[in-house]
C-alpha positions as CSV (number, residue, x, y, z in Angstrom):
1,M,140.0,-30.3,109.8
2,S,139.5,-29.4,106.1
3,E,140.6,-32.6,104.8
4,I,137.1,-34.2,105.8
5,E,135.4,-31.6,103.0
6,Y,136.6,-34.2,100.7
7,F,134.9,-37.3,101.6
8,M,131.4,-36.5,99.9
9,P,132.7,-35.8,96.6
10,L,134.8,-39.0,96.8
11,L,132.4,-41.3,98.1
12,M,129.3,-39.7,95.8
13,Q,132.1,-40.3,92.6
14,Q,132.9,-44.2,94.1
15,E,129.6,-44.6,94.1
16,E,128.6,-43.4,90.6
17,E,131.4,-45.7,89.7
18,G,130.2,-48.7,91.5
19,V,133.0,-49.3,93.4
20,L,132.4,-47.9,97.1
21,A,134.6,-49.2,99.3
22,P,134.4,-49.0,103.2
23,L,138.2,-46.9,103.3
24,L,138.2,-44.3,101.2
25,S,141.5,-42.2,100.4
26,H,142.5,-38.8,99.9
27,G,146.5,-38.1,99.1
28,R,147.7,-39.1,102.5
29,V,144.3,-39.4,104.6
30,H,142.2,-42.4,104.8
31,F,138.8,-42.0,105.5
32,L,136.9,-45.2,107.2
33,W,133.5,-44.9,107.4
34,I,129.8,-46.5,108.6
35,K,126.3,-45.2,107.7
36,H,124.1,-45.0,109.9
37,S,120.3,-43.9,109.3
38,N,120.9,-41.2,107.4
39,L,124.2,-40.2,108.5
40,Y,127.9,-41.1,107.8
41,L,130.4,-41.3,110.9
42,V,133.7,-41.0,109.8
43,A,136.8,-41.6,111.2
44,T,140.2,-40.0,109.7
45,T,143.8,-41.4,110.2
46,L,147.2,-40.7,108.6
47,K,148.5,-43.8,109.9
48,N,148.2,-47.7,108.8
49,A,146.1,-47.8,111.5
50,N,144.2,-51.3,112.9
51,A,141.2,-51.1,111.2
52,S,139.0,-53.2,112.8
53,L,139.9,-51.1,115.7
54,V,137.9,-48.1,114.2
55,Y,135.4,-50.0,112.9
56,S,134.7,-51.2,116.0
57,F,134.8,-48.1,118.0
58,L,132.2,-46.6,115.2
59,Y,130.0,-48.8,115.7
60,K,130.3,-48.5,119.7
61,A,129.7,-44.6,119.2
62,V,126.6,-45.6,117.6
63,E,125.9,-47.6,120.0
64,V,126.5,-44.9,123.3
65,F,124.7,-41.8,121.3
66,S,121.7,-44.0,120.7
67,E,121.6,-44.8,124.6
68,Y,121.6,-41.2,124.8
69,F,119.5,-39.8,122.0
70,K,117.1,-43.2,121.6
71,E,117.3,-42.1,117.8
72,L,120.6,-41.8,116.2
73,E,119.9,-39.3,113.4
74,E,120.1,-35.7,112.2
75,E,117.9,-34.1,114.3
76,S,119.2,-36.1,117.4
77,I,122.8,-34.5,116.8
78,R,121.9,-30.6,116.3
79,D,119.5,-30.9,118.9
80,N,122.1,-32.3,121.4
81,F,125.7,-30.9,119.9
82,V,126.9,-30.2,123.4
83,I,126.7,-33.7,124.5
84,V,128.0,-34.7,121.4
85,Y,130.7,-33.2,122.0
86,E,131.4,-33.8,125.7
87,L,130.9,-37.3,124.7
88,L,133.4,-37.5,122.1
89,D,136.0,-35.5,124.3
90,E,135.3,-38.7,126.9
91,L,135.3,-41.5,123.7
92,M,138.6,-40.5,122.9
93,D,141.9,-38.8,123.5
94,F,144.6,-37.9,121.2
95,G,143.0,-40.6,118.9
96,F,143.0,-43.8,121.2
97,P,139.6,-45.1,122.3
98,Q,139.0,-44.5,126.0
99,T,135.9,-44.6,128.0
100,T,133.1,-46.2,125.6
101,D,130.9,-47.7,128.2
102,S,127.7,-45.5,128.0
103,K,126.4,-46.8,131.7
104,I,129.1,-45.3,133.2
105,L,129.5,-42.3,130.7
106,Q,125.9,-41.5,131.9
107,E,127.3,-41.0,135.5
108,Y,129.3,-38.3,134.7
109,I,127.8,-36.6,130.9
110,T,123.8,-36.2,132.0
111,Q,121.7,-34.8,129.8
112,Q,119.4,-32.7,132.8
113,S,122.6,-30.4,133.0
114,N,126.0,-29.1,131.5
115,K,127.0,-27.0,134.3
116,L,129.9,-28.3,135.8
117,E,131.2,-27.9,139.4
118,T,134.2,-26.2,139.7
119,G,136.9,-27.7,141.8
120,K,135.9,-31.2,142.4
121,S,136.5,-34.2,140.1
122,R,133.8,-35.1,137.7
123,V,135.1,-38.2,136.6
124,P,133.8,-41.2,139.0
125,P,136.5,-43.2,140.1
126,T,135.0,-46.1,138.5
127,V,136.8,-45.3,135.4
128,T,140.1,-45.7,137.0
129,N,139.4,-48.8,139.0
130,A,140.4,-52.1,137.6
131,V,136.0,-53.1,137.6
132,S,135.6,-50.3,134.7
133,W,132.1,-51.2,133.8
134,R,130.5,-51.3,137.6
135,S,130.3,-48.7,140.3
136,E,130.5,-49.6,143.5
137,G,127.9,-49.3,146.4
138,L,124.7,-51.0,144.5
139,K,122.1,-51.8,146.7
140,Y,118.9,-53.7,146.0
141,K,116.3,-54.7,148.2
142,K,115.6,-58.1,145.6
143,N,118.7,-59.7,144.0
144,E,117.8,-61.2,140.6
145,V,119.8,-61.9,137.5
146,F,117.4,-62.4,134.5
147,I,119.1,-64.3,131.1
148,D,117.9,-63.9,127.7
149,V,119.0,-66.6,124.9
150,I,118.4,-65.7,121.3
151,E,119.2,-67.0,118.6
152,S,118.8,-65.8,114.9
153,V,118.2,-68.2,111.7
154,N,119.9,-67.6,108.6
155,L,118.6,-69.4,105.9
156,L,118.9,-69.2,102.2
157,V,117.0,-72.0,100.2
158,N,117.0,-72.2,96.5
159,A,113.6,-73.1,94.2
160,N,114.2,-76.8,93.6
161,G,114.6,-76.8,97.6
162,S,117.8,-77.3,98.5
163,V,119.6,-75.1,101.4
164,L,122.4,-72.8,100.1
165,L,123.4,-71.3,103.4
166,S,122.2,-71.9,106.9
167,E,123.7,-70.6,110.3
168,I,122.5,-69.6,113.6
169,V,124.0,-66.4,114.9
170,G,123.3,-66.2,119.3
171,S,123.6,-63.7,121.6
172,I,123.1,-64.4,125.7
173,K,121.9,-60.7,127.4
174,L,121.7,-60.3,130.6
175,K,119.9,-57.8,133.1
176,V,121.8,-57.5,136.7
177,F,119.9,-56.3,139.3
178,L,122.5,-56.9,142.4
179,S,124.3,-55.5,145.0
180,G,127.9,-55.4,145.6
181,M,130.5,-56.4,143.6
182,P,129.2,-59.9,142.5
183,E,131.0,-62.7,140.9
184,L,129.4,-64.9,138.4
185,R,130.1,-68.2,136.9
186,L,127.8,-69.2,133.8
187,G,128.3,-72.4,132.5
188,L,126.9,-73.9,129.0
189,N,126.4,-77.3,127.6
190,D,129.5,-76.3,125.7
191,R,131.1,-79.0,124.1
192,V,134.6,-78.2,124.4
193,L,133.8,-77.6,128.2
194,F,132.2,-81.2,127.9
195,E,135.3,-83.1,126.4
196,L,137.2,-81.3,129.3
197,T,135.6,-82.4,131.9
198,G,134.5,-85.9,131.2
199,L,130.8,-84.9,130.5
200,A,130.7,-85.9,126.9
201,G,128.8,-89.1,126.2
202,S,125.6,-90.0,124.4
203,K,123.1,-88.1,127.4
204,N,125.0,-84.8,127.3
205,K,123.8,-83.0,124.2
206,S,126.3,-80.7,123.7
207,V,126.8,-77.5,121.3
208,E,130.0,-76.5,119.6
209,L,130.5,-72.4,119.8
210,E,132.3,-70.7,116.9
211,D,133.3,-67.2,116.6
212,V,132.6,-66.4,120.6
213,K,132.7,-62.5,121.6
214,F,132.3,-61.8,124.8
215,H,132.0,-58.5,127.1
216,Q,135.0,-56.5,128.8
217,C,133.6,-57.7,131.8
218,V,134.7,-61.5,131.5
219,R,138.0,-63.1,132.4
220,L,139.2,-64.1,129.0
221,S,142.0,-66.3,130.8
222,R,140.0,-68.5,132.4
223,F,138.1,-69.3,129.7
224,D,140.8,-70.2,127.1
225,N,142.2,-71.9,130.1
226,D,139.3,-74.2,131.3
227,R,135.8,-72.8,129.3
228,T,134.4,-71.3,133.0
229,I,132.9,-68.3,132.1
230,S,133.4,-65.9,134.6
231,F,133.0,-61.9,134.9
232,I,131.9,-59.1,137.4
233,P,128.8,-57.9,135.5
234,P,127.8,-54.4,134.6
235,D,124.6,-53.2,136.2
236,G,121.3,-53.4,134.0
237,D,121.4,-54.5,130.6
238,F,124.2,-55.6,128.8
239,E,125.6,-58.5,125.8
240,L,127.3,-60.9,127.3
241,M,128.4,-62.5,124.8
242,S,127.6,-63.5,120.7
243,Y,127.9,-66.4,119.1
244,R,127.9,-68.1,115.7
245,L,127.0,-72.1,114.7
246,S,127.6,-72.9,111.0
247,T,125.1,-76.3,111.8
248,Q,122.4,-77.3,109.2
249,V,119.5,-76.3,110.1
250,K,116.0,-77.8,109.0
251,P,113.9,-74.5,107.6
252,L,111.9,-74.1,110.8
253,I,109.2,-72.3,108.3
254,W,109.0,-74.6,105.0
255,I,107.0,-72.6,101.9
256,E,106.1,-73.7,99.4
257,S,104.4,-71.7,96.4
258,V,102.5,-72.0,93.0
259,I,102.0,-68.4,90.7
260,E,100.0,-69.0,87.9
261,K,99.4,-66.6,85.3
262,F,96.7,-66.1,82.9
263,S,97.2,-64.3,79.1
264,H,98.3,-61.7,80.8
265,S,94.9,-60.8,82.8
266,R,95.2,-62.0,86.2
267,V,97.9,-63.9,88.3
268,E,97.3,-66.2,91.1
269,I,99.2,-66.7,94.0
270,M,99.0,-70.3,96.5
271,V,101.4,-70.1,99.0
272,K,102.0,-73.0,101.5
273,A,103.4,-72.8,105.0
274,K,104.1,-75.5,107.2
275,G,106.0,-75.4,111.0
276,Q,108.9,-77.5,110.9
277,F,109.3,-77.6,114.6
278,K,108.7,-79.4,117.6
279,K,104.7,-79.2,117.7
280,Q,104.6,-78.6,121.6
281,S,106.2,-75.2,120.1
282,V,104.6,-72.3,118.7
283,A,105.6,-69.4,116.4
284,N,104.7,-65.9,117.1
285,S,103.8,-62.7,115.1
286,V,104.5,-64.9,111.7
287,E,105.4,-62.9,108.6
288,V,105.2,-63.8,105.3
289,S,106.1,-62.0,102.6
290,V,105.8,-63.1,98.8
291,P,106.7,-60.7,95.9
292,V,104.1,-60.5,93.4
293,P,104.2,-58.0,89.7
294,S,104.9,-54.6,90.0
295,D,101.9,-53.7,87.9
296,A,99.2,-56.1,89.8
297,D,95.8,-54.6,91.1
298,S,92.7,-55.4,92.6
299,P,93.9,-57.7,94.9
300,R,92.1,-60.9,96.6
301,F,92.9,-63.1,99.6
302,K,91.8,-66.2,101.4
303,T,93.7,-67.4,104.1
304,S,92.6,-70.7,106.2
305,V,94.5,-69.2,108.9
306,G,95.5,-65.0,109.9
307,S,95.2,-62.6,107.5
308,A,96.7,-61.1,104.1
309,K,97.4,-57.6,103.2
310,Y,98.9,-55.8,100.0
311,V,101.8,-53.2,100.1
312,P,102.1,-52.0,96.5
313,E,105.4,-49.6,97.4
314,K,107.0,-53.2,98.1
315,N,105.5,-55.2,95.5
316,V,104.4,-57.9,98.1
317,V,101.9,-59.4,99.7
318,I,102.4,-59.9,103.7
319,W,100.5,-62.6,104.9
320,S,100.4,-62.4,109.5
321,I,99.6,-65.3,111.1
322,K,99.4,-64.0,115.4
323,S,100.6,-67.9,116.1
324,F,101.6,-70.8,114.2
325,P,102.1,-74.1,116.2
326,G,104.5,-76.6,115.0
327,G,103.6,-79.8,112.5
328,K,100.7,-77.6,111.5
329,E,100.1,-76.7,108.2
330,Y,98.7,-73.3,106.3
331,L,97.4,-71.9,103.1
332,M,96.6,-68.5,101.7
333,R,95.7,-67.8,97.9
334,A,96.2,-64.6,96.3
335,H,94.2,-63.5,92.8
336,F,95.5,-60.6,91.3
337,G,94.5,-58.6,88.3
338,L,97.1,-57.5,85.6
339,P,96.7,-55.0,82.8
340,S,95.9,-56.1,79.9
341,V,98.7,-54.2,77.7
342,E,101.7,-57.3,77.0
343,K,104.4,-56.9,79.0
344,E,107.3,-59.4,78.7
345,E,108.3,-60.3,82.2
346,V,111.6,-59.2,82.5
347,E,111.8,-59.0,86.4
348,G,113.4,-61.4,88.1
349,R,111.5,-62.8,90.7
350,P,112.7,-62.1,94.5
351,P,113.1,-64.6,97.2
352,I,109.9,-65.2,99.6
353,G,110.8,-63.9,102.9
354,V,109.9,-64.9,106.3
355,K,109.8,-63.6,110.0
356,F,108.9,-65.3,113.2
357,E,109.7,-66.0,116.9
358,I,109.9,-68.8,118.5
359,P,109.9,-68.5,122.3
360,Y,111.1,-71.4,124.8
361,F,113.4,-72.7,121.9
362,T,116.5,-72.5,120.7
363,V,117.4,-74.1,117.3
364,S,121.2,-75.0,118.1
365,G,120.1,-76.7,121.7
366,I,122.7,-74.4,123.6
367,Q,121.6,-74.8,127.2
368,V,121.9,-72.7,130.8
369,R,123.2,-75.4,132.7
370,Y,124.3,-73.0,135.8
371,M,124.4,-69.2,136.8
372,K,126.9,-68.8,140.3
373,I,126.6,-65.9,141.9
374,I,129.3,-65.3,144.8
375,E,129.1,-62.4,146.6
376,K,131.2,-61.4,149.7
377,S,127.6,-60.4,151.9
378,G,126.5,-63.8,150.9
379,Y,123.1,-63.3,149.8
380,Q,120.8,-65.2,147.3
381,A,120.1,-64.3,144.4
382,L,117.7,-66.2,141.9
383,P,118.9,-66.6,138.0
384,W,115.9,-66.3,135.8
385,V,116.2,-67.9,131.8
386,R,114.1,-67.5,129.0
387,Y,114.9,-69.0,125.5
388,I,114.1,-67.5,122.1
389,T,114.7,-67.8,118.5
390,Q,113.7,-65.8,115.9
391,S,114.1,-65.3,111.9
392,G,117.5,-63.6,111.1
393,D,118.0,-63.5,106.9
394,Y,115.4,-66.3,106.2
395,Q,114.8,-66.6,102.2
396,L,112.9,-69.0,100.3
397,R,113.8,-68.6,96.4
398,T,110.9,-69.4,94.1
399,T,112.9,-69.2,90.9
């Protein structure tokens, strides 16, 4: 127990030396740690443990605590330390991860009451079932499944306009309101599946998924055999799968900028934004963050659409556009005064960042082809599908 006292001094020492690593060692003890807002979550081991399992567990613990306390920070730990002890007791046993599904934990570790009824088993049978993520006997008047396909575009463009990095990180999230113990089968336009079934051809557009990661409910052996995504879902919200596509993405919102400095007294910035996606789509809540010199003052703006505001603590101008249709082009001009003191330009110019969200559109072209719902009572259920593309780490360098 006393070993943890060596963690913070070790961390600070490494931070000062600029050699900080996610694994620190003190004698025979290894500290594997992650940082979440103002907290450090640290796992200690004497053995050569499976590091990816440890980190996976730490992130899962953050997820569980966030489900319970909404925000995971120092204050929420102090206010709920009894529940934290109870949760840790269930999350891990003798150094082995155990029940990490917050939906199941919430069945018997509640925030309302910490009283335990003696003589009764407090662990629900779900925990020991073959399907440990779903309770039996669920009933809904209306049986529905909502499917969200969300893709984030990571992009880095250098100053001369060539794309240095582009990738799509996607996830398929489900919200399930189904009675009984249904089995679901999800069909995507997956290239490997199309090749297996002979559907590959010019008419059928398919995508090649990489780094696919599934929720524990998916039968992996079936996916390996015939690419069928078959599962008994948890109740409510969960992420069914995540994937990555390292395809070359055409920048969806293209930014050009010109920065002119006039004899150290003022600076003028002109930014042009162009929607390079199809005309029938619209990008919502677009934000273009344009860096400005740290000593700039007295801002003036002119925009062809939307509004611009200066955020001095971040040294940026944020140009906000509520809705940005594909194929459109907009302009923003910013004028700043600069102190007359001669100051050499030593600071490098950070890249322009863009945030956006395009509903009813996926940049990869992934499609949900079908969702079959099989339940022994034979009810009919409706699957609803939404597609959203949003910005991930989306940056355009200006120098």
